[in-house]
C-alpha positions as CSV (number, residue, x, y, z in Angstrom):
1,X,16.1,-39.1,149.3
2,X,16.0,-40.9,153.3
3,X,17.1,-38.0,154.7
4,X,13.7,-36.4,153.7
5,X,11.4,-39.2,155.0
6,X,10.9,-37.8,158.4
7,X,10.5,-34.1,157.1
8,X,8.3,-35.3,154.6
9,X,5.9,-37.0,157.2
10,X,5.9,-33.9,159.2
11,X,4.8,-31.7,156.3
12,X,1.8,-34.2,155.7
13,X,1.1,-33.4,159.3
14,X,1.3,-30.1,159.1
15,X,-1.0,-30.0,155.8
16,X,-3.6,-31.8,157.5
17,X,-3.8,-29.5,160.6
18,X,-3.6,-26.6,158.1
19,X,-6.5,-27.4,156.0
20,X,-8.3,-28.1,159.3
21,X,-7.2,-24.8,160.6
22,X,-8.5,-22.9,157.6
23,X,-12.0,-24.2,157.9
24,X,-12.2,-23.5,161.6
25,X,-11.1,-20.1,161.1
26,X,-13.6,-19.3,158.4
27,X,-16.1,-21.0,160.0
28,X,-15.5,-19.1,163.3
29,X,-15.4,-15.8,161.5
30,X,-18.7,-16.5,159.9
31,X,-20.7,-18.0,163.0
32,X,-19.4,-14.6,165.0
33,X,-20.4,-12.3,162.0
34,X,-23.8,-13.9,161.8
35,X,-24.6,-13.9,165.3
36,X,-23.4,-10.0,165.6
37,X,-22.9,-8.5,162.3
38,X,-20.1,-6.2,163.8
39,X,-16.4,-5.7,162.5
40,X,-15.7,-4.9,166.3
41,X,-16.7,-8.4,167.1
42,X,-14.5,-10.3,164.5
43,X,-11.9,-7.9,165.6
44,X,-12.3,-9.0,169.4
45,X,-12.1,-12.8,168.2
46,X,-8.6,-12.0,166.4
47,X,-7.3,-10.6,169.8
48,X,-8.1,-13.8,171.8
49,X,-5.0,-15.3,170.0
50,X,-2.5,-12.6,171.4
51,X,-4.3,-12.3,174.8
52,X,-3.9,-16.1,175.3
53,X,-0.1,-15.7,173.8
54,X,0.7,-13.2,176.9
55,X,-1.1,-15.6,179.3
56,X,0.8,-18.8,178.3
57,X,4.2,-17.8,176.6
58,X,5.6,-15.8,179.3
59,X,6.7,-18.9,181.1
60,X,5.9,-21.6,178.0
61,X,9.5,-21.1,176.7
62,X,11.1,-22.2,179.8
63,X,9.0,-25.7,179.5
64,X,9.6,-25.9,175.9
65,X,13.3,-26.0,176.1
66,X,13.2,-28.4,179.1
67,X,10.6,-31.3,177.8
68,X,10.0,-33.5,174.9
69,X,8.8,-31.6,172.2
70,X,7.3,-34.3,170.2
71,X,5.2,-35.6,173.2
72,X,4.4,-32.1,174.1
73,X,3.0,-31.2,170.4
74,X,1.2,-34.6,170.2
75,X,-0.5,-33.7,173.7
76,X,-1.4,-30.1,172.3
77,X,-2.9,-31.3,169.4
78,X,-5.4,-33.7,171.1
79,X,-6.0,-31.1,173.7
80,X,-7.1,-28.6,171.2
81,X,-9.3,-31.2,169.1
82,X,-11.5,-31.9,172.2
83,X,-11.8,-28.5,172.8
84,X,-12.7,-27.5,169.2
85,X,-15.1,-30.7,169.0
86,X,-17.0,-28.9,171.9
87,X,-17.9,-25.5,170.3
88,X,-21.1,-26.4,167.9
89,X,-22.4,-27.5,171.5
90,X,-22.0,-24.5,173.1
91,X,-25.3,-22.5,174.6
92,X,-24.1,-18.9,173.8
93,X,-21.3,-16.9,172.2
94,X,-19.5,-15.9,175.1
95,X,-18.9,-19.6,175.7
96,X,-17.7,-19.9,172.4
97,X,-15.1,-16.6,173.1
98,X,-14.0,-18.4,176.5
99,X,-13.4,-21.9,174.5
100,X,-11.7,-20.2,171.6
101,X,-9.4,-18.5,174.4
102,X,-8.6,-21.6,175.8
103,X,-7.7,-23.4,172.3
104,X,-5.6,-20.4,171.6
105,X,-3.5,-20.6,174.7
106,X,-2.8,-24.2,173.3
107,X,-2.0,-23.0,169.8
108,X,0.3,-20.2,171.3
109,X,2.5,-23.0,173.2
110,X,2.4,-25.3,170.2
111,X,4.0,-22.8,167.8
112,X,7.0,-22.4,169.4
113,X,7.2,-25.8,170.4
114,X,7.2,-27.0,166.7
115,X,9.6,-24.5,165.5
116,X,12.3,-26.2,168.1
117,X,11.3,-29.5,166.8
118,X,11.8,-28.7,163.0
119,X,15.1,-27.0,163.7
120,X,16.4,-30.2,165.4
121,X,15.1,-32.3,162.8
122,X,15.9,-30.6,159.7
123,X,19.8,-30.0,158.9
124,X,21.0,-26.6,158.2
125,X,21.5,-26.9,154.4
126,X,17.8,-28.3,154.1
127,X,16.2,-25.6,155.9
128,X,15.5,-23.0,153.4
129,X,13.9,-25.9,151.0
130,X,11.9,-27.2,154.0
131,X,10.6,-23.8,154.7
132,X,9.8,-23.4,151.2
133,X,7.7,-26.7,151.1
134,X,6.2,-25.6,154.5
135,X,5.1,-22.6,152.8
136,X,3.9,-24.9,149.8
137,X,1.9,-27.2,151.9
138,X,0.4,-24.3,154.2
139,X,-0.8,-22.6,150.7
140,X,-2.1,-25.8,149.3
141,X,-4.1,-25.8,152.7
142,X,-5.2,-22.3,152.2
143,X,-6.7,-23.4,148.8
144,X,-8.4,-26.5,149.6
145,X,-9.4,-25.4,153.2
146,X,-11.9,-22.5,152.0
147,X,-13.0,-24.8,149.3
148,X,-13.8,-27.5,152.0
149,X,-15.2,-24.8,154.1
150,X,-17.6,-23.9,151.2
151,X,-18.8,-27.4,150.3
152,X,-19.5,-27.8,154.1
153,X,-21.2,-24.5,154.3
154,X,-23.4,-25.6,151.4
155,X,-24.2,-29.1,152.9
156,X,-24.6,-27.9,156.3
157,X,-23.5,-25.1,158.6
158,X,-20.2,-23.2,159.9
159,X,-20.5,-25.7,162.9
160,X,-20.3,-28.8,160.6
161,X,-17.2,-27.4,159.3
162,X,-15.7,-26.8,163.0
163,X,-15.5,-30.6,163.6
164,X,-13.5,-30.8,160.4
165,X,-10.4,-29.1,162.3
166,X,-10.9,-31.3,165.1
167,X,-10.6,-34.5,163.1
168,X,-7.5,-33.0,161.4
169,X,-5.8,-32.3,164.7
170,X,-6.3,-36.1,165.7
171,X,-4.9,-37.1,162.4
172,X,-1.8,-34.7,163.2
173,X,-1.3,-35.8,166.4
174,X,-1.0,-39.6,164.9
175,X,1.6,-38.6,162.4
176,X,3.7,-36.4,165.1
177,X,3.9,-39.8,166.9
178,X,5.6,-41.7,164.0
179,X,8.2,-39.1,164.2
180,X,11.6,-39.5,165.8
181,X,12.5,-38.3,169.1
182,X,15.4,-35.5,168.9
183,X,15.2,-34.5,172.4
184,X,17.5,-37.4,173.9
185,X,19.7,-35.1,175.3
186,X,17.0,-33.3,177.9
187,X,18.0,-36.0,180.7
188,X,20.5,-33.3,182.3
189,X,17.7,-30.8,182.8
190,X,14.9,-33.3,184.2
191,X,16.0,-32.6,187.8
192,X,15.3,-29.1,187.5
193,X,12.5,-27.5,189.3
194,X,10.0,-25.2,187.1
195,X,10.2,-22.2,189.4
196,X,9.6,-18.5,189.2
197,X,13.5,-18.0,189.5
198,X,14.0,-20.0,187.1
199,X,11.7,-18.3,184.8
200,X,13.2,-14.8,185.8
201,X,16.6,-16.3,184.8
202,X,15.7,-17.5,181.3
203,X,14.5,-14.0,180.7
204,X,17.9,-12.8,181.7
205,X,19.3,-15.4,179.4
206,X,17.1,-14.3,176.2
207,X,17.7,-10.3,177.2
208,X,21.7,-11.1,177.2
209,X,21.3,-12.7,174.0
210,X,19.2,-10.0,172.3
211,X,21.7,-7.3,173.4
212,X,25.0,-9.3,172.4
213,X,23.3,-10.1,168.8
214,X,21.5,-7.0,167.9
215,X,21.2,-7.4,164.3
216,X,19.6,-11.2,164.9
217,X,16.8,-9.8,167.1
218,X,16.6,-6.6,164.6
219,X,15.7,-9.1,161.8
220,X,13.2,-10.9,164.4
221,X,11.4,-7.7,165.2
222,X,10.9,-7.0,161.6
223,X,9.4,-10.3,161.3
224,X,7.2,-9.6,164.1
225,X,6.3,-6.5,162.7
226,X,5.1,-8.3,159.6
227,X,2.9,-10.9,161.7
228,X,1.5,-7.9,163.8
229,X,0.4,-5.7,160.8
230,X,-0.8,-8.8,159.0
231,X,-3.1,-10.0,162.1
232,X,-4.5,-6.3,162.6
233,X,-5.3,-5.6,158.9
234,X,-6.6,-9.3,158.4
235,X,-9.5,-8.5,161.2
236,X,-11.1,-6.4,158.8
237,X,-10.9,-8.7,155.6
238,X,-14.1,-10.4,156.5
239,X,-16.1,-7.5,157.2
240,X,-14.9,-5.5,154.1
241,X,-15.4,-8.4,151.5
242,X,-18.9,-9.0,153.1
243,X,-19.9,-5.4,154.1
244,X,-18.3,-3.1,151.5
245,X,-18.1,-5.5,148.4
246,X,-21.3,-7.5,149.6
247,X,-19.8,-10.6,148.7
248,X,-21.8,-14.0,149.5
249,X,-20.0,-16.8,151.7
250,X,-19.4,-18.9,148.6
251,X,-17.8,-16.0,146.8
252,X,-15.7,-14.8,149.8
253,X,-14.5,-18.4,150.1
254,X,-13.4,-18.4,146.6
255,X,-11.5,-15.0,147.0
256,X,-9.7,-16.8,150.1
257,X,-8.7,-19.8,147.4
258,X,-7.6,-17.2,145.1
259,X,-5.3,-16.4,148.0
260,X,-4.3,-20.0,148.3
261,X,-3.3,-20.0,144.7
262,X,-0.7,-16.9,145.0
263,X,0.5,-18.8,148.2
264,X,1.0,-22.1,145.9
265,X,2.6,-20.2,143.0
266,X,4.9,-18.4,145.2
267,X,5.9,-21.4,147.3
268,X,6.6,-23.6,144.1
269,X,8.9,-20.7,143.3
270,X,10.5,-20.7,146.5
271,X,11.0,-24.8,146.5
272,X,12.3,-25.0,143.2
273,X,14.6,-22.1,143.2
274,X,15.6,-22.4,147.1
275,X,19.5,-22.6,145.9
276,X,19.4,-19.4,143.9
277,X,17.1,-17.0,146.1
278,X,19.0,-15.1,148.6
279,X,17.7,-14.9,152.2
280,X,17.8,-11.2,152.5
281,X,16.2,-10.4,149.1
282,X,13.4,-12.7,150.4
283,X,12.7,-11.0,153.6
284,X,12.9,-7.5,151.9
285,X,11.1,-7.6,149.0
286,X,8.7,-10.3,150.6
287,X,7.7,-8.0,153.0
288,X,7.2,-5.0,150.7
289,X,5.0,-6.7,147.7
290,X,3.1,-8.6,150.7
291,X,2.0,-4.9,152.0
292,X,1.3,-3.7,148.5
293,X,-1.1,-6.4,147.9
294,X,-3.2,-5.0,150.9
295,X,-3.1,-1.9,149.4
296,X,-4.5,-3.3,146.3
297,X,-7.1,-5.2,148.4
298,X,-8.6,-2.2,150.1
299,X,-8.5,-0.1,147.2
300,X,-10.9,-2.5,145.5
301,X,-14.4,-1.8,144.1
302,X,-15.2,-5.2,142.9
303,X,-14.4,-9.0,143.0
304,X,-11.7,-8.8,140.5
305,X,-9.5,-6.1,141.9
306,X,-9.7,-7.8,145.5
307,X,-8.7,-11.0,143.7
308,X,-5.7,-9.4,142.5
309,X,-4.9,-8.1,145.8
310,X,-5.3,-11.2,147.7
311,X,-3.3,-13.2,145.0
312,X,-0.3,-10.8,145.8
313,X,-0.4,-11.2,149.1
314,X,-0.2,-14.9,149.2
315,X,2.5,-14.8,146.5
316,X,4.5,-12.3,148.3
317,X,4.2,-13.3,151.8
318,X,5.7,-16.8,151.1
319,X,9.2,-15.2,150.0
320,X,9.2,-13.5,153.2
321,X,8.1,-16.2,155.8
322,X,10.9,-18.2,154.0
323,X,13.4,-15.8,154.5
324,X,12.4,-14.7,158.0
325,X,12.1,-18.5,159.1
326,X,15.5,-19.7,157.8
327,X,17.3,-16.7,159.2
328,X,15.7,-17.5,162.6
329,X,16.4,-21.1,162.5
330,X,20.2,-20.5,161.5
331,X,20.8,-17.8,164.0
332,X,18.9,-18.1,167.3
333,X,20.4,-21.2,169.1
334,X,18.3,-24.1,169.2
335,X,18.9,-24.7,172.8
336,X,17.0,-21.6,173.8
337,X,14.9,-21.2,170.8
338,X,11.7,-22.1,172.8
339,X,12.5,-19.1,175.1
340,X,13.6,-16.7,172.7
341,X,10.2,-17.3,170.5
342,X,8.1,-17.3,173.5
343,X,9.1,-14.3,175.3
344,X,9.3,-12.0,172.0
345,X,5.6,-13.5,171.3
346,X,4.5,-12.1,174.3
347,X,5.8,-8.6,173.3
348,X,4.2,-9.3,169.7
349,X,0.9,-10.1,171.2
350,X,0.9,-7.2,173.1
351,X,1.2,-4.9,169.8
352,X,-1.2,-6.9,167.9
353,X,-3.9,-6.4,170.6
354,X,-3.2,-2.7,170.5
355,X,-3.4,-2.4,166.8
356,X,-6.2,-4.6,166.2
357,X,-8.6,-3.1,168.9
358,X,-7.4,0.4,167.5
359,X,-8.3,-0.6,163.9
360,X,-11.5,-2.1,165.0
361,X,-12.8,0.6,166.7
362,X,-11.6,3.2,164.2
363,X,-13.5,1.1,161.3
364,X,-16.4,0.8,163.5
365,X,-16.8,4.4,164.5
366,X,-15.7,5.5,160.7
367,X,-15.5,3.2,157.7
368,X,-13.4,-0.1,156.9
369,X,-12.1,1.1,153.7
370,X,-9.8,4.0,154.7
371,X,-8.8,2.2,157.8
372,X,-7.7,-0.5,155.9
373,X,-5.9,1.4,153.3
374,X,-3.7,3.4,156.3
375,X,-2.8,0.2,158.0
376,X,-1.7,-1.2,154.7
377,X,0.4,1.9,154.0
378,X,2.2,2.0,157.4
379,X,2.8,-2.1,156.7
380,X,4.2,-0.5,153.1
381,X,6.7,1.7,155.4
382,X,7.7,-1.5,157.5
383,X,8.5,-3.4,154.3
384,X,11.0,-0.3,153.5
385,X,12.6,-0.6,156.8
386,X,13.3,-4.5,156.2
387,X,14.6,-4.0,152.7
388,X,17.0,-1.3,154.1
389,X,17.9,-3.6,156.9
390,X,19.0,-6.7,154.9
391,X,20.8,-4.4,152.4
392,X,23.2,-2.9,155.0
393,X,26.6,-3.5,155.9
394,X,25.7,-6.3,158.6
395,X,24.2,-8.3,155.4
396,X,27.6,-9.6,154.5
397,X,27.9,-11.0,157.8
398,X,24.8,-13.0,158.3
399,X,23.5,-13.7,155.1
400,X,26.9,-14.9,153.6
401,X,25.9,-18.6,154.8
402,X,22.1,-18.6,154.0
């Protein structure tokens, strides 16, 4: 059990940050919706993240693979906490958008940094179970976070809830500070100058790896496609629940808690049966059933049918996430993982922006339900592609060890 001491500490830090993140996300959505009443305004809020990714991650991967990841994670947590704490004091919505953009740049760098740190900290044999436990912690956050948000909305305002995430990020930084240093071998890169030529060379390294290991790249692209569709379709979720289904804030928060319950159940099954569940089936069937959940949600006419959809989304996405992350950690070399993840995240972000704007504009000009259904069906087709990819001849070569 001693080998799980630091992984469990890392999971606690992830859990605290995730709870605060849910409170922050819900509060921010409600602030913008209450100010504007527009689904397009919510969609614009969602695309700030991918725009920030494009601005930061084209060069961030070269930095991540050459610095101490633990110290970088701590610094990013503290920086984001300070920025989030300023949001309630901003004079207008335009300043909120600007500061959220800066916060999202920090988050865009933090994600690949944490992935590199986790991969170095967790032995290969423990990664599938760790990813399942990570999903479980995230699911608890998605259940507890909206509940806390609902209580805070009842006691105060969405701005009160914003401060909860700032505190959560400070606590996360403290926990990360207590974790071990996994980058003791970075001294050989300390003398390298951070130049444009270095970044261009890193692009070539990632391109050559992607060309030589096309199957690994294919699976990662499918993973990115899942993220793209979920982000774009989720941008309509608040407007659909409140505008089409006429849910008040408290009921909407409860709906998100049901999503969290599905997430928890799926994560528990993944954790308990991590040795029995094949990674390729987690990827294929997890992606398909997540898309079916979206189809059920955007077909709903009331709370109970909507709850069924969000429960299925939460339940199925844990299987897909565990499968994709385990495959990614096992087959992308950790010494270039920061560059690989960051560069592909820039491409992913471009597609997120395009699809989110398209969905938001179409929903604004027509209606939310048919746009959500069309997007969900396209997501379902991606799930079929994922299932075919992990069931082909290459499966035996790449999934025999995981």
